[in-house]
N, C-alpha and C positions, 0 to 999 in steps of 0.2 A: 197655354197648351192644356195643361193638364185641368182639370177642374175638380178638388176635392173637398168634401165635408157635406154640412147640413144642408145648405141653400142649394146643392147638386144631388140631395138624395140620398145622402150617407147618413148612416144611422147615427154615427159618433163624430164629434168636433176634429176639425184641423187646425195645426197652429204651426206657422214656419218656426223649424226648429225643431220639432219633434222628431221621433224616432221613425212615424210613418211617414212623414212627408220626408225623412231621409231616403226612405225606401223609392218614395214615388220622383223624387231627383234622381238616383240610378236609373229608374227604368226611363224616366225622360232623356236622361245622357245618352241612354243605350239608341233611343229612338234617333236624335240628333246626329252620332256619331252614321247612322245608317243612311240620313238624307245627308247627308256631309260627304259620305263616301259615293251617293248618285245610287245606292243600294233599294231599286223599290220594292222589289220583292221582299227584300229582308225587313225595310220601314214596315209593310205592310203586314208584313207575318208578324211583327210585334202588338202592331195596330190592333189586328186581331185575336193576340191573344187575350185569354178573360174577356173578350165580348168586348172590347174598347173601355172598362171600367177606369179609367183614367179620363175619359172623357172628352179627349183630345179634340179643341175646335181647329180646322185649317187641315186635319190630314188628308182630308181627299184632294184637295189643291194642292198640298203638298206631291203625294203622290203622282198626281197628274204631272206636275212641275217634273216631275225626277224621269218621266216617262217624255215629255217634251223635248227636255234641254239635255242632248246627249255629248259627250258622258260630261253632266255636274260635277264640280270638285267644290266642296264647302268648309268654310270656318266657321267654329262657334266664335262669336266675338264675346257674348256677356250670356248668362243664365241665371232667372232669379226665382223666387217665390216670395210672393206677396197675399198676406190675408186680407181679402174683400169686405170680411168683417171679421167679428167674434169667434165663429164658427170653420170658416170657409177659406180656402186658401187656391187661387189660381198660381200656373207658371207662365215665366215668358223666358223668351230668346232671342237672342240675334244673331244672325247667320249671316256670312256674306259668300258668295259665288262669285266663283273666275270664271271667263272663257277657257276652254283649252286649247292649244294650238292643233289648228286641222293636222290630218296626218300626211306627208308628205309620199 
């Protein structure tokens, strides 16, 4: 999801566990919450905030998914951050979606 640090054009280093990455996690989780709730507009609003400075890969396909599968309901299975090198971090998550029963 997020791509942070020198490898991605940021001026400083990023390290898993530092204060800056805790803020990234909070922002990632806010986006994940909107995805899990099926709120395409709210999710896209967070992506557009700060011109997607988190450089989320997959944001467009997720937005499309939220429009194509109605009403999606998901749950976060796991969230992690990983130092891809000494100065850069990527975040990733697993989500599960279940089919909603049809309205009678």
